C-alpha positions as CSV (number, residue, x, y, z in Angstrom):
1,M,-73.7,-9.8,94.7
2,L,-71.7,-6.5,94.4
3,K,-69.4,-8.1,91.4
4,I,-72.4,-8.6,89.7
5,L,-73.8,-5.4,90.1
6,S,-70.5,-3.8,89.1
7,N,-70.3,-6.1,86.1
8,A,-73.6,-5.1,84.7
9,L,-73.4,-1.2,85.3
10,T,-69.8,-1.8,83.6
11,D,-71.7,-3.1,80.7
12,I,-74.2,-0.8,80.6
13,V,-72.2,2.2,80.6
14,G,-70.0,1.0,78.1
15,G,-73.0,0.2,76.1
16,Y,-74.0,3.7,76.7
17,G,-70.7,5.0,75.7
18,Q,-71.0,3.4,72.7
19,R,-74.4,4.8,71.5
20,R,-73.2,6.2,68.4
21,V,-72.1,2.5,67.2
22,W,-75.9,1.2,68.0
23,I,-77.8,3.8,67.0
24,T,-75.6,3.9,63.3
25,L,-76.2,0.1,63.0
26,A,-80.5,0.2,64.0
27,T,-80.7,3.4,61.3
28,E,-78.7,1.0,58.9
29,D,-80.5,-2.0,59.3
30,I,-83.7,-0.2,58.8
31,F,-82.9,1.8,55.5
32,D,-80.7,-1.5,54.3
33,Q,-83.9,-3.5,54.5
34,H,-85.7,-1.2,52.3
35,R,-83.0,-0.4,49.9
36,R,-84.1,-1.3,46.5
37,T,-87.9,-0.9,47.3
38,T,-90.0,2.5,46.0
39,L,-91.5,3.6,49.3
40,G,-88.3,2.6,51.3
41,P,-89.4,2.4,55.3
42,L,-92.5,3.5,54.3
43,W,-93.5,0.1,53.9
44,L,-93.5,-0.1,57.6
45,L,-96.4,2.7,57.9
46,V,-98.5,0.7,54.9
47,N,-97.9,-2.5,56.4
48,Y,-99.2,-1.5,59.9
49,F,-102.4,0.8,58.3
50,A,-103.1,-2.5,56.0
51,F,-103.3,-4.7,58.9
52,A,-104.9,-2.7,61.4
53,A,-107.2,-1.5,59.1
54,T,-108.0,-5.0,58.3
55,F,-108.7,-6.1,62.0
56,I,-110.7,-3.4,62.5
57,F,-113.5,-4.0,60.2
58,I,-113.1,-7.6,60.9
59,F,-113.7,-7.0,64.7
60,T,-115.4,-4.1,65.0
61,P,-119.5,-4.8,64.4
62,A,-121.6,-2.6,62.1
63,P,-121.9,0.2,61.9
64,L,-118.5,0.9,62.6
65,D,-117.9,2.3,66.2
66,P,-114.8,5.1,66.0
67,L,-113.8,4.0,69.7
68,H,-113.3,0.8,68.8
69,A,-111.3,1.7,65.5
70,I,-109.0,3.9,67.6
71,Y,-109.2,0.9,70.2
72,I,-107.7,-1.6,67.9
73,G,-105.2,1.0,66.2
74,V,-103.8,1.6,69.6
75,G,-103.7,-1.6,70.8
76,L,-102.2,-3.0,67.7
77,L,-99.5,-0.7,67.7
78,V,-98.4,-1.1,71.1
79,W,-98.7,-4.5,70.8
80,S,-96.1,-4.9,67.9
81,Y,-93.8,-3.0,69.2
82,I,-93.6,-5.1,72.2
83,N,-94.1,-8.9,70.1
84,D,-91.0,-7.5,68.1
85,N,-88.8,-6.5,70.9
86,I,-89.7,-10.2,72.5
87,T,-89.3,-13.1,69.4
88,Q,-86.3,-11.0,67.9
89,A,-85.0,-11.0,71.3
90,V,-84.6,-14.6,71.5
91,T,-82.2,-15.0,68.4
92,L,-80.3,-11.6,69.3
93,F,-77.0,-12.8,70.3
94,E,-77.0,-15.9,67.8
95,R,-77.5,-13.3,65.1
96,E,-75.0,-11.1,66.2
97,E,-72.4,-14.1,66.7
98,S,-69.5,-12.5,64.5
99,F,-69.6,-9.4,66.2
100,I,-69.6,-10.8,69.8
101,K,-66.6,-13.1,68.8
102,G,-64.9,-10.3,66.7
103,T,-65.2,-7.7,69.0
104,T,-64.8,-5.9,72.5
105,L,-68.2,-4.2,72.5
106,P,-70.4,-4.5,75.8
107,L,-73.6,-6.8,75.0
108,S,-76.1,-3.7,76.0
109,V,-74.7,-2.5,72.2
110,Y,-76.5,-5.1,70.3
111,V,-79.9,-5.0,73.2
112,M,-79.9,-1.4,72.0
113,R,-79.5,-2.1,68.5
114,L,-83.0,-4.2,68.5
115,T,-84.6,-1.8,70.9
116,L,-83.8,1.2,68.5
117,Q,-84.6,-0.7,65.5
118,N,-87.8,-1.7,66.9
119,L,-88.7,1.6,68.1
120,I,-87.8,3.2,64.5
121,R,-90.2,0.5,63.0
122,S,-92.8,1.6,65.6
123,A,-92.0,5.4,64.7
124,Y,-93.6,4.9,61.0
125,A,-96.0,2.4,62.6
126,L,-97.5,5.4,64.7
127,A,-97.9,7.7,61.7
128,G,-100.5,5.0,60.5
129,C,-102.2,4.9,63.9
130,V,-102.8,8.9,63.3
131,V,-104.3,8.8,60.5
132,I,-106.6,5.8,62.0
133,L,-107.1,8.5,65.0
134,L,-107.7,11.4,62.5
135,L,-110.1,9.2,60.7
136,A,-111.9,8.2,64.1
137,G,-112.4,11.8,64.8
138,V,-110.6,11.7,68.3
139,T,-110.6,14.6,70.4
140,V,-107.1,15.2,72.2
141,S,-107.3,15.8,76.0
142,G,-104.9,16.1,78.9
143,A,-105.8,12.4,79.9
144,W,-103.3,11.4,76.6
145,L,-100.4,13.0,79.0
146,W,-101.0,9.4,80.8
147,S,-100.8,7.8,77.4
148,G,-97.1,9.5,77.1
149,L,-96.3,8.0,80.4
150,G,-97.2,4.6,79.5
151,V,-95.2,5.2,76.5
152,C,-92.1,6.1,78.3
153,L,-92.4,2.8,80.3
154,I,-92.6,0.8,77.9
155,L,-89.6,2.5,76.1
156,V,-87.5,1.8,80.0
157,A,-89.1,-1.8,80.5
158,S,-87.6,-2.5,76.3
159,P,-83.8,-3.0,76.8
160,A,-84.1,-5.3,80.1
161,V,-87.1,-7.2,78.2
162,V,-84.6,-7.5,75.6
163,T,-81.9,-8.5,77.6
164,V,-83.5,-11.5,79.3
165,F,-85.1,-13.3,76.4
166,A,-81.9,-12.6,74.7
167,F,-80.2,-14.7,77.2
168,L,-83.1,-17.5,77.5
169,G,-82.6,-17.5,73.7
170,V,-78.3,-18.3,74.4
171,F,-79.0,-20.7,77.2
172,F,-82.2,-22.7,76.1
173,P,-81.7,-22.6,72.0
174,D,-85.4,-24.0,71.6
175,S,-87.0,-21.3,73.0
176,Q,-86.7,-19.1,70.1
177,F,-89.6,-21.7,68.7
178,I,-91.4,-21.9,71.9
179,I,-91.7,-18.0,72.2
180,A,-92.7,-17.5,68.5
181,N,-95.5,-20.0,69.1
182,L,-96.6,-18.5,72.5
183,M,-96.5,-15.4,71.1
184,R,-99.0,-15.7,68.3
185,V,-101.4,-17.2,70.5
186,A,-100.4,-14.2,72.8
187,M,-102.1,-11.9,70.5
188,F,-105.5,-13.4,70.2
189,A,-105.3,-14.3,74.0
190,T,-104.4,-10.7,74.8
191,P,-107.2,-7.7,74.3
192,V,-105.3,-6.1,71.6
193,F,-108.8,-6.2,69.5
194,W,-111.7,-7.6,71.8
195,G,-112.8,-5.8,75.1
196,N,-113.2,-6.6,78.5
197,A,-114.0,-10.2,79.7
198,G,-117.4,-9.9,79.9
199,G,-118.0,-12.0,82.2
200,D,-117.1,-15.1,80.2
201,P,-114.5,-16.9,83.1
202,L,-111.8,-17.9,80.3
203,R,-111.7,-14.0,78.8
204,T,-111.4,-13.0,82.8
205,V,-108.6,-15.0,83.3
206,L,-106.7,-14.0,79.9
207,F,-107.9,-10.3,80.8
208,Y,-106.7,-9.8,84.5
209,W,-103.8,-12.7,84.0
210,N,-102.2,-11.5,81.4
211,P,-99.2,-8.8,81.7
212,F,-99.9,-7.5,78.4
213,T,-103.1,-6.5,79.0
214,Y,-101.8,-3.6,81.5
215,F,-98.9,-2.7,79.1
216,L,-101.7,-1.9,76.6
217,A,-104.2,-0.1,78.9
218,I,-101.5,2.3,80.3
219,V,-101.0,3.5,76.5
220,R,-104.9,3.0,75.7
221,E,-107.6,3.8,78.0
222,P,-106.2,7.5,78.3
223,I,-107.1,8.1,74.7
224,V,-110.0,5.8,74.6
225,D,-111.7,7.1,77.6
226,G,-109.6,9.5,79.3
227,S,-108.9,7.7,82.4
228,A,-106.4,7.1,84.2
229,P,-105.3,3.7,85.0
230,L,-103.3,3.8,87.9
231,N,-103.7,0.1,88.7
232,S,-101.9,-0.7,85.4
233,F,-99.7,1.6,85.8
234,G,-98.6,-0.1,89.3
235,V,-98.4,-3.7,87.8
236,C,-96.5,-2.2,84.8
237,I,-94.1,-0.6,87.1
238,A,-93.6,-3.8,89.0
239,I,-92.5,-5.9,86.1
240,T,-90.2,-3.3,84.2
241,L,-88.3,-3.7,87.9
242,A,-88.4,-7.4,87.7
243,M,-87.0,-7.3,84.6
244,W,-84.6,-4.7,84.9
245,A,-83.3,-7.0,88.3
246,G,-83.0,-10.4,86.0
247,A,-81.4,-8.3,83.3
248,V,-78.6,-7.2,85.3
249,L,-78.7,-10.0,87.2
250,L,-77.9,-12.6,83.8
251,L,-75.7,-9.4,82.2
252,G,-73.5,-9.1,85.5
253,T,-73.3,-13.4,85.9
254,F,-72.9,-14.4,82.4
255,R,-72.3,-11.9,79.7
256,R,-68.5,-13.2,79.3
257,Q,-70.0,-16.8,78.9
258,V,-72.1,-15.8,75.8
259,A,-69.2,-15.5,73.6
260,L,-68.0,-18.9,74.3
261,I,-71.6,-20.6,73.9
262,V,-73.3,-18.7,70.7
């Protein structure tokens, strides 16, 4: 067990030491994807705003409720970040095959590259979310500090989540199609657009037994109703610790085998 922990920490510390590499690669990826476009990365903002506005008008009953607009806008921002990390992680090591086989970079470099890419994308989407909040007449309060803490917890969990799903994709290639389909369904099975269970048995199960519900709640509830979602924080901390335990176990046990499999 100590050897597994040592191997994992060696990779993680080595990845941090190579932070200039993954920061450079991640930023270049974003700008390369929009190099020949007029708006450049600003398309990320436009895409989020158009998507969020569409769902706000579809799922918000007339007359338009500003609180529901905020609920959807923030929920979609958090969900998009989580969804991108999970769906892209499953094929991460396959996409990075040439680097993995041709260099001695730690696997955590590729994990952080993807995590930072999605963080940059979310930063542009955040600007669109701010526009929605301003149009909805949101009032800033001290409870937003809880929302900031929720964002930090999601960021802490992200590398672990990416690592676990990246290894899943290596050892079970079909998982990329399974995860992609599951996440499409999960988008509507998670309270991104709809509210509480409302007494419906199926919604009750989807609401309380869905881990994504709690990650949305720790960011959204302090903004929407000014509450401190302590129970949701407890669930998210437990999930984050479990994901990091899985990530350390996988890194410490299989990191050398990845180059032989991909």
